[in-house]
Every structure is written in structure tokens, then in C-alpha cells.
Backbone as a ProteinNet text record, in pm:
[ID]
protein_1_A
[PRIMARY]
MARRRQAESNVSIWDRANSFNRLLEHRTRLGICVLLARNDALTFSRLKSLLKETDGSLGAHLRKLEDENYLVVEKEFRDRKPTSWYSLTRDGRKALEEHLEALGRLIAEVGA
[TERTIARY]
-11940.2	-11903.3	-11909.9	-11865.5	-11868.8	-12012.4	-12103	-12244	-12302	-12261.8	-12313.3	-12267.5	-12138.4	-12088.7	-12159.7	-12184.7	-12253.7	-12397	-12464.4	-12600.5	-12602.7	-12505.8	-12498.1	-12471.5	-12386	-12354	-12478.1	-12557.1	-12678.1	-12780.2	-12789.1	-12881.5	-12837.9	-12711	-12659.8	-12688.4	-12670.2	-12699.3	-12848.3	-12931.8	-13076.3	-13115	-13054.3	-13081.7	-13043.8	-12932.5	-12890.1	-12991.8	-13039.7	-13138.1	-13267.6	-13301	-13422.3	-13409	-13287.4	-13269.2	-13284.5	-13311.8	-13334	-13464.9	-13470.6	-13593.4	-13681.6	-13793.2	-13881.7	-13926.5	-13949.4	-13993.9	-13886.2	-13759.4	-13649.4	-13595.4	-13657.8	-13613.2	-13649.1	-13750.6	-13788	-13690	-13642.7	-13537.2	-13578.1	-13704	-13747.3	-13745.7	-13798.7	-13799.1	-13657.1	-13572.6	-13432.4	-13365.9	-13392.5	-13337.1	-13381.1	-13507.8	-13559.7	-13481.8	-13467.5	-13399.2	-13251.5	-13185.4	-13043.9	-13029.2	-13113	-13106.6	-13133.7	-13232.5	-13265.5	-13159.4	-13088.8	-12980.9	-12863.6	-12849.7	-12739.4	-12775.5	-12903.4	-12952.8	-13044.9	-13046.9	-13136.3	-13282.5	-13316.8	-13453.2	-13450.5	-13545.5	-13561	-13708.7	-13736	-13874.1	-13923.4	-14054.6	-14116.4	-14064.2	-14057	-14011.3	-13869.3	-13782.8	-13643.2	-13630.6	-13703	-13702.5	-13753.7	-13860.7	-13919.4	-13816.7	-13746.2	-13645.4	-13528.1	-13477.3	-13361.5	-13393.3	-13513.4	-13551	-13622.9	-13656.7	-13726.7	-13854.9	-13935.8	-14063.1	-14177.6	-14294.3	-14414.9	-14467.1	-14554.3	-14613.4	-14681.2	-14763.6	-14839.7	-14751.9	-14653.3	-14562.7	-14482.9	-14423.3	-14343.8	-14430.8	-14548.8	-14639.4	-14673.8	-14696.3	-14728.9	-14611	-14490.4	-14371.6	-14345.7	-14361.1	-14342	-14443.6	-14565.5	-14671.3	-14636.8	-14587.8	-14550.7	-14441	-14341.4	-14232.3	-14281.6	-14372	-14428.8	-14513.5	-14591.4	-14674.3	-14590.3	-14467.7	-14377.6	-14291.4	-14317.5	-14241.5	-14093.5	-14067	-13930.1	-13899.6	-14003.1	-13981	-14095.1	-14067.9	-14170.5	-14178.2	-14294.4	-14316.3	-14359.4	-14302.3	-14343.2	-14390.7	-14510	-14568.3	-14567.1	-14533.9	-14531.6	-14569.8	-14591.6	-14617.5	-14498.5	-14453.5	-14346.5	-14397.3	-14396.6	-14448.9	-14589.1	-14669.3	-14808.6	-14824.7	-14717.7	-14724.3	-14696.2	-14772.6	-14745.6	-14614.8	-14536.1	-14409.8	-14403.8	-14372.9	-14360	-14212.7	-14164.3	-14026.4	-14024.7	-13941.9	-13932.2	-13797	-13798.4	-13673.4	-13684.3	-13570.5	-13562.7	-13573.8	-13648.1	-13658.5	-13545.7	-13535.3	-13436.7	-13466.2	-13594.3	-13633.1	-13594.8	-13616.9	-13582.8	-13434.3	-13356.6	-13209.8	-13160.7	-13216.8	-13177.6	-13214	-13334.6	-13378.6	-13288.4	-13252.5	-13163.7	-13027.3	-12970.8	-12839.6	-12841.5	-12944.6	-12955.5	-12971.1	-13049.2	-13069.8	-12937.9	-12865.2	-12738.1	-12634.2	-12636.2	-12545.5	-12577.6	-12705.5	-12745.4	-12700.8	-12715.9	-12667.6	-12516.7	-12445.6	-12300	-12255.6	-12324	-12288.9	-12312.4	-12423.5	-12451.9	-12345.4	-12309.9	-12208.2	-12076.3	-12037.5	-11911.9	-11912.5	-12024.4	-12030.9	-12024.7	-12091.7	-12090.6	-11949.4	-11881.9	-11747.4	-11641.1	-11672.9	-11573.3	-11544.4
2233.4	2273	2424.3	2497.8	2644.4	2694.1	2626.8	2667.1	2649.3	2540	2513.9	2623.1	2660.4	2766.8	2898.2	2925	3048.4	3045.6	2933	2921.1	2940.3	2879.5	2896.8	3042.2	3106.3	3246.8	3333.5	3304.1	3380.9	3363.6	3243.8	3220.9	3306.6	3309.2	3388	3536.7	3584.2	3724.2	3751.2	3658.5	3674.7	3679.7	3593	3595.2	3729.4	3786	3917	4024.8	4018.3	4117	4105.5	3985.2	3966.1	4021.9	4054.3	4110.8	4262.4	4321	4465.4	4501.4	4622.4	4674.6	4723.9	4658.2	4691.1	4837.1	4891.1	5029.5	5126.3	5089	5177.6	5151	5060.8	5035.4	5149.3	5226.4	5338.8	5453.4	5511.5	5613.5	5734.5	5772.5	5889	5859.2	5743	5708.9	5686.6	5625.7	5609.7	5746.4	5834.2	5969.3	6046.3	6034.4	6100.9	6054.1	5923.3	5868.8	5907.2	5905.4	5944.3	6090.9	6176.3	6319	6342.9	6272.7	6291.1	6229.9	6128.8	6070.1	6167.6	6254.5	6350.5	6484	6503.6	6628.3	6593.9	6678.6	6653.9	6656.5	6752.5	6766.8	6852	6826.8	6905.9	6937.1	7050.8	7087.3	7017.1	7012.9	6958	7031.4	7163.5	7244	7209.3	7190.5	7158.8	7020.2	6923	6788.8	6791.9	6866.3	6878.4	6935.4	7036.4	7100.2	7005.8	6941.6	6853.2	6730.2	6675.7	6552.6	6577.4	6704.5	6742.4	6661.2	6659.7	6587.5	6686.7	6642.4	6724.3	6712.5	6804	6799.5	6665.3	6622.6	6498.4	6376.1	6367.1	6252.1	6247.1	6360.7	6364.5	6334.2	6390.9	6366.2	6218.9	6151	6008.4	5926.9	5958.8	5886.7	5913	6037.5	6071	5998.3	5990	5921.3	5773.7	5708.6	5567.2	5547.3	5635.7	5626.2	5655.6	5750.6	5784.8	5668.5	5605	5491.5	5375.4	5361.2	5255	5299.1	5418.7	5476.3	5498.8	5527.6	5558.4	5706.3	5787.8	5930.3	5989.8	6106.7	6182	6321.1	6382.4	6516.6	6607.5	6725.8	6829.9	6947.5	6996.2	7106.8	7232.5	7342.8	7471.9	7580.9	7698	7812.3	7906.6	7949.2	8048.7	8159.3	8279.4	8393.2	8364	8303.6	8269.3	8163	8093.2	7986.3	7854	7750.3	7618.8	7560.7	7505	7441.4	7304	7203.8	7066.8	7028.2	6987.9	6943.2	6791.6	6724.3	6579	6538.2	6433.9	6378.2	6226	6161.9	6016.5	5963.7	5857.3	5793.1	5691.1	5636.5	5530.4	5410.8	5376.2	5265.5	5295.6	5419.9	5459.3	5453.4	5499.3	5496.2	5351.6	5264.6	5123.1	5057.6	5084.9	5028.3	5075.9	5202.9	5256.7	5189.5	5178.1	5114.6	4970.5	4895.7	4756	4746.5	4836	4836.6	4867.6	4967.4	5004	4893.5	4825.2	4711.4	4600.4	4572.8	4469.8	4509.3	4635.1	4682.3	4666.4	4699.9	4687.4	4543.2	4450.6	4307.3	4261.8	4306	4268	4322.2	4448.9	4510.5	4438.4	4405.8	4335.9	4199.7	4129.8	3995.6	4003.2	4098.4	4111.4	4148	4231.6	4273.8	4169.4	4066.1	3964.2	3870.4
-7228.1	-7093.5	-7077.4	-7180	-7173.9	-7166.7	-7238.7	-7234.6	-7094.5	-7029	-6895.3	-6798.4	-6806	-6719.6	-6748.9	-6876.8	-6913.9	-6859.8	-6868.5	-6817.6	-6665.5	-6594.8	-6450.4	-6415	-6492.6	-6469.5	-6490	-6593.4	-6620.1	-6508	-6452.8	-6341.5	-6223.5	-6196.2	-6085.4	-6107.2	-6227.5	-6259.5	-6242.1	-6286.7	-6272.7	-6125.3	-6042.6	-5898.6	-5839	-5882.8	-5832.5	-5871.9	-5994.7	-6040.7	-5960.9	-5918	-5838.2	-5697.5	-5654.1	-5520.5	-5519.7	-5636	-5643	-5573.5	-5525.3	-5465.9	-5581	-5601.7	-5715.1	-5712.7	-5595.7	-5584.9	-5632.4	-5614.1	-5651.4	-5792	-5864	-6001.3	-6095.8	-6060.9	-6147	-6126	-6232.8	-6223.9	-6140.1	-6144.8	-6067.8	-5918.3	-5878.3	-5735.8	-5684.2	-5766.4	-5728.2	-5715.7	-5810.2	-5805.7	-5683.2	-5647.7	-5527.6	-5405.7	-5391.4	-5273.8	-5270	-5383.6	-5388	-5349.5	-5403.9	-5370.2	-5221.8	-5167.2	-5026.3	-4934.9	-4981.8	-4902.4	-4891.4	-4991.3	-4992.4	-4929.1	-4899.5	-4840	-4724.5	-4623.8	-4510.2	-4553.6	-4638.6	-4687.6	-4814.4	-4902.1	-5024.1	-5043.5	-5104.1	-5131.4	-5257.1	-5269.3	-5389.6	-5511.9	-5504.2	-5618.6	-5659	-5558.3	-5588.2	-5650.5	-5596.5	-5654.9	-5798.1	-5819.8	-5953.5	-6051.7	-6008.5	-6092.9	-6121.4	-6019.1	-6036.1	-6119.9	-6102	-6171.6	-6303.9	-6330	-6453.5	-6472.4	-6366.9	-6367.5	-6362.7	-6405.5	-6393	-6249.8	-6211.9	-6077.9	-6052.4	-6146	-6128.8	-6118.2	-6205.1	-6204.2	-6074.3	-6037.7	-5915.1	-5793.6	-5788.4	-5676.5	-5661.6	-5773	-5768.9	-5716.7	-5761.5	-5715.4	-5566.9	-5525.3	-5384.2	-5296.5	-5343	-5267.4	-5248.8	-5354.9	-5343.5	-5239.8	-5240.6	-5144	-5002.3	-4991.5	-4861	-4807.2	-4894.2	-4853.9	-4800.1	-4849.9	-4804	-4685.7	-4634.5	-4523.2	-4559	-4685.1	-4728.3	-4713.2	-4706	-4685.2	-4606.5	-4550.4	-4477.4	-4538.5	-4521.3	-4573.9	-4459.8	-4457.8	-4363.6	-4445.7	-4411.9	-4488.3	-4403.4	-4468.4	-4401	-4500.5	-4448.5	-4535	-4528.2	-4645.9	-4657.1	-4746.6	-4694.8	-4770.4	-4822.2	-4736.2	-4767.7	-4876.5	-4907.4	-5006.7	-4936.7	-4972.7	-4912.5	-4966.8	-4876.9	-4915.4	-4850.5	-4930.7	-4880.6	-4880.2	-4764.6	-4747.5	-4733	-4811.7	-4808.3	-4752.7	-4671.5	-4620.6	-4614.9	-4624.5	-4625.5	-4482.3	-4464.9	-4333.5	-4318.2	-4199.9	-4176.2	-4267.4	-4282.1	-4371.1	-4515.8	-4556.9	-4693.6	-4719	-4623.3	-4636.4	-4644.9	-4560.5	-4561.6	-4695	-4743.2	-4871.3	-4985.3	-4983.7	-5087.2	-5080.4	-4961.7	-4946.5	-4996.3	-4960.4	-5003.9	-5155.2	-5213	-5357.8	-5430	-5380.9	-5443.2	-5426.8	-5313.9	-5294.3	-5393.8	-5415.6	-5512.4	-5652.9	-5687.4	-5818.2	-5828.4	-5722.4	-5721.4	-5739.6	-5672.1	-5687.7	-5830.9	-5889.2	-6027.6	-6122.1	-6104.7	-6190	-6172.7	-6049.2	-6025	-6091.2	-6083.7	-6143.1	-6295.3	-6352.7	-6498.5	-6546.1	-6466.8	-6504.6	-6482.2	-6402	-6367.4	-6481.4
[MASK]
++++++++++++++++++++++++++++++++++++++++++++++++++++++++++++++++++++++++++++++++++++++++++++++++++++++++++++++++

């Protein structure tokens, strides 16, 4: 009987894990969204510094989030240097909230 309850519990945990947003499962993309949720906008340089990513890696992650309409980029020149500002969209904020809620439910169930 205990095995059956444990198996049912594992299925429930697995179902919770399946409700995660696959795009936000990567630590860098999750980090980008969390940072942008706490700030109106951040530059590429600032994100790179905070996340300790290379230009290529960060650019690829930002592109994936941009392709899903989770963030927008505004480009400008400052002191004759190009600067890219990233901010979270409404879709990105919603996706982040749902992903964090799914993580919270999983943690609560495991801790119960």
C-alpha cells in the first residue's frame, strides 16, 4: 500500500514538473527574466556582467526570449557606442509568474 501511495505521489510530482515552461528551465533564460522583472530595463552589458555569460551565449538566450515575445530590445547610441536595452513584455512577465508558481507547487508538494 505504501508503494502505491509513493507511486501516485511520484506521478503527481512528474505532472507538476511537466507544467514548467521549457524555455525558462535554463538558468540563464530564467535569470534574464527574473532580473528584468525586477528592473524596468537592463543593458546587454549589465546582463552579461550579472549573469557572467559570454557575448555569444547571452545573445543566443536573449534571441530565444525575444523570438517568443518574452522581451523587447531598444537600441540606441550613447557616446557613439551602440547600447541595447532589454525589458520584459507582458507575455514574458506572465510566463515567468506561471513558471515560478509551478516551481512553488512542486516544492510545496515535495516538502509535504
